GUDO-806943 format. One record per residue: residue number from 1; residue in one letter; y, z, x of N, C-alpha, C in turn. Coordinates in steps of 0.1 Angstrom, whole numbers, plus 5000, padded with zeros to 4 digits. Example, Ala and Ser with C-alpha at 12.3 -4.5 7.8 and 13.67 -1.06 7.14 Angstrom:
2
ZAVO    n  res    ny    nz    nx   cay   caz   cax    cy    cz    cx
ZAVO    1    A  4943  5078  5132  4955  5078  5123  4967  5078  5132
ZAVO    2    S  4978  5071  5128  4989  5071  5137  5000  5079  5129
END
This chain:
100
ZAVO    n  res    ny    nz    nx   cay   caz   cax    cy    cz    cx
ZAVO    1    M  2966  3507  5603  2960  3516  5616  2943  3514  5617
ZAVO    2    E  2942  3505  5625  2928  3501  5634  2921  3512  5636
ZAVO    3    Q  2907  3521  5638  2902  3529  5635  2886  3528  5647
ZAVO    4    C  2882  3534  5654  2869  3524  5664  2865  3539  5671
ZAVO    5    I  2852  3538  5670  2848  3547  5683  2848  3542  5694
ZAVO    6    L  2855  3552  5711  2849  3547  5725  2841  3552  5727
ZAVO    7    V  2833  3547  5731  2823  3554  5741  2821  3549  5752
ZAVO    8    L  2821  3568  5762  2823  3565  5775  2812  3570  5779
ZAVO    9    V  2806  3557  5790  2793  3563  5801  2797  3565  5816
ZAVO   10    I  2790  3578  5820  2794  3587  5827  2780  3595  5841
ZAVO   11    S  2788  3597  5847  2778  3602  5859  2777  3615  5859
ZAVO   12    P  2770  3623  5856  2767  3639  5855  2781  3645  5865
ZAVO   13    S  2782  3640  5872  2788  3648  5887  2801  3650  5882
ZAVO   14    I  2806  3643  5872  2821  3642  5865  2818  3649  5854
ZAVO   15    D  2810  3649  5850  2807  3660  5836  2822  3663  5828
ZAVO   16    N  2818  3677  5840  2830  3688  5836  2846  3683  5838
ZAVO   17    A  2847  3669  5846  2859  3668  5850  2865  3663  5836
ZAVO   18    M  2859  3656  5833  2858  3646  5823  2863  3656  5803
ZAVO   19    V  2854  3664  5806  2851  3674  5795  2868  3678  5794
ZAVO   20    D  2875  3685  5805  2885  3687  5805  2898  3679  5807
ZAVO   21    W  2893  3665  5811  2906  3658  5809  2909  3655  5797
ZAVO   22    L  2900  3653  5792  2897  3649  5777  2906  3656  5768
ZAVO   23    L  2900  3669  5768  2905  3685  5759  2920  3687  5764
ZAVO   24    D  2927  3679  5776  2937  3678  5778  2948  3672  5771
ZAVO   25    R  2942  3663  5764  2953  3653  5756  2953  3650  5744
ZAVO   26    D  2970  3647  5743  2967  3649  5731  2962  3641  5722
ZAVO   27    D  2963  3629  5726  2952  3618  5715  2943  3620  5712
ZAVO   28    V  2930  3628  5718  2926  3633  5715  2919  3645  5707
ZAVO   29    Q  2913  3641  5691  2911  3650  5687  2898  3656  5686
ZAVO   30    G  2887  3650  5693  2877  3658  5695  2866  3646  5699
ZAVO   31    F  2861  3649  5703  2845  3640  5711  2833  3647  5706
ZAVO   32    T  2822  3644  5708  2810  3649  5716  2807  3639  5729
ZAVO   33    S  2794  3647  5734  2789  3641  5747  2772  3648  5744
ZAVO   34    A  2767  3640  5754  2749  3642  5754  2747  3638  5764
ZAVO   35    P  2735  3637  5775  2734  3638  5783  2718  3631  5778
ZAVO   36    I  2720  3619  5783  2712  3604  5782  2706  3597  5799
ZAVO   37    Y  2700  3589  5797  2689  3580  5804  2698  3570  5805
ZAVO   38    G  2703  3558  5814  2705  3546  5812  2693  3539  5819
ZAVO   39    H  2688  3521  5818  2677  3521  5818  2681  3509  5820
ZAVO   40    G  2675  3500  5834  2677  3487  5833  2695  3482  5847
ZAVO   41    D  2697  3497  5854  2705  3493  5865  2699  3484  5873
ZAVO   42    P  2715  3477  5883  2707  3476  5893  2706  3489  5905
ZAVO   43    H  2693  3477  5916  2686  3490  5915  2696  3498  5932
ZAVO   44    H  2705  3492  5937  2711  3494  5942  2716  3504  5940
ZAVO   45    T  2726  3505  5928  2730  3521  5919  2720  3533  5918
ZAVO   46    L  2706  3527  5920  2701  3536  5923  2696  3547  5931
ZAVO   47    S  2694  3564  5927  2682  3567  5940  2670  3563  5939
ZAVO   48    S  2661  3574  5950  2648  3565  5955  2634  3572  5943
ZAVO   49    A  2645  3582  5934  2637  3590  5925  2637  3581  5910
ZAVO   50    E  2655  3575  5914  2656  3570  5898  2650  3556  5898
ZAVO   51    Q  2653  3552  5909  2641  3537  5910  2627  3540  5904
ZAVO   52    V  2620  3551  5910  2602  3555  5908  2606  3559  5895
ZAVO   53    A  2614  3570  5889  2612  3569  5868  2614  3557  5865
ZAVO   54    G  2622  3547  5874  2633  3531  5862  2645  3543  5852
ZAVO   55    R  2648  3550  5857  2661  3552  5846  2670  3560  5855
ZAVO   56    K  2676  3565  5850  2699  3564  5859  2697  3581  5847
ZAVO   57    K  2699  3599  5849  2708  3604  5845  2726  3603  5841
ZAVO   58    Q  2723  3602  5833  2740  3596  5830  2744  3607  5815
ZAVO   59    V  2760  3609  5813  2768  3619  5801  2774  3603  5793
ZAVO   60    M  2765  3605  5780  2775  3597  5769  2783  3608  5763
ZAVO   61    F  2805  3604  5759  2808  3610  5751  2810  3596  5740
ZAVO   62    R  2813  3600  5732  2824  3593  5721  2832  3601  5713
ZAVO   63    M  2841  3588  5706  2851  3602  5700  2857  3586  5689
ZAVO   64    H  2858  3593  5681  2869  3585  5669  2882  3587  5664
ZAVO   65    L  2890  3571  5671  2903  3574  5675  2911  3557  5668
ZAVO   66    P  2923  3564  5665  2932  3546  5664  2924  3541  5674
ZAVO   67    E  2921  3524  5673  2925  3517  5684  2933  3522  5694
ZAVO   68    L  2948  3520  5689  2952  3516  5699  2954  3525  5716
ZAVO   69    A  2948  3541  5707  2949  3554  5718  2938  3552  5721
ZAVO   70    A  2925  3545  5720  2916  3545  5724  2917  3530  5737
ZAVO   71    R  2925  3525  5736  2935  3515  5749  2938  3520  5759
ZAVO   72    E  2951  3533  5751  2956  3542  5763  2946  3547  5767
ZAVO   73    I  2937  3558  5765  2929  3564  5774  2918  3555  5783
ZAVO   74    I  2917  3540  5778  2906  3536  5789  2916  3532  5800
ZAVO   75    S  2927  3532  5799  2934  3526  5803  2944  3536  5812
ZAVO   76    S  2939  3551  5811  2945  3561  5816  2930  3567  5831
ZAVO   77    I  2925  3563  5822  2907  3563  5833  2909  3558  5845
ZAVO   78    Q  2911  3546  5839  2910  3534  5852  2921  3542  5863
ZAVO   79    E  2933  3551  5858  2943  3559  5870  2936  3570  5874
ZAVO   80    S  2932  3575  5866  2927  3586  5868  2911  3589  5874
ZAVO   81    F  2899  3583  5869  2887  3579  5875  2886  3574  5884
ZAVO   82    R  2890  3564  5892  2891  3548  5896  2881  3555  5912
ZAVO   83    G  2866  3542  5903  2857  3548  5919  2853  3554  5913
ZAVO   84    A  2846  3559  5902  2836  3561  5891  2830  3557  5884
ZAVO   85    S  2826  3547  5883  2818  3534  5881  2814  3537  5867
ZAVO   86    I  2823  3543  5857  2822  3546  5839  2827  3533  5832
ZAVO   87    H  2815  3536  5826  2812  3520  5817  2819  3528  5796
ZAVO   88    Y  2823  3515  5791  2825  3516  5783  2821  3510  5774
ZAVO   89    W  2828  3511  5760  2833  3496  5743  2834  3507  5739
ZAVO   90    M  2842  3499  5727  2848  3502  5723  2845  3494  5704
ZAVO   91    I  2836  3503  5693  2836  3499  5677  2843  3495  5669
ZAVO   92    P  2846  3486  5664  2855  3493  5651  2844  3499  5641
ZAVO   93    I  2855  3508  5631  2848  3518  5622  2855  3503  5607
ZAVO   94    L  2839  3506  5604  2846  3501  5586  2848  3510  5574
ZAVO   95    L  2839  3521  5576  2843  3532  5568  2842  3541  5570
ZAVO   96    S  2844  3554  5571  2851  3566  5577  2847  3576  5564
ZAVO   97    G  2846  3590  5569  2852  3605  5563  2841  3611  5554
ZAVO   98    H  2848  3629  5551  2835  3638  5547  2830  3639  5542
ZAVO   99    I  2818  3645  5536  2815  3643  5523  2803  3659  5524
ZAVO  100    E  2815  3667  5514  2815  3681  5516  2803  3688  5503
END
């Protein structure tokens, strides 16, 4: 089974809702999240303050899971968070493990 990293970039306004939604899913064993800044967004998506600063506050989620589960999550997000302007991508994993 192919493993991947699924990355979601969301607005801080839906951060708590996304955390709750991911924690409710049986196919997500864990994830990380971090505040980030997006640069280069089209100006019509930025507030005046963001245009002056040249960056947009966002939250990035990352999770390691089977590719099929990641595709199902993307499909479910499209239904559950319609209109939320979520950016995502999947990265294949060549090797992973734990070092103790």
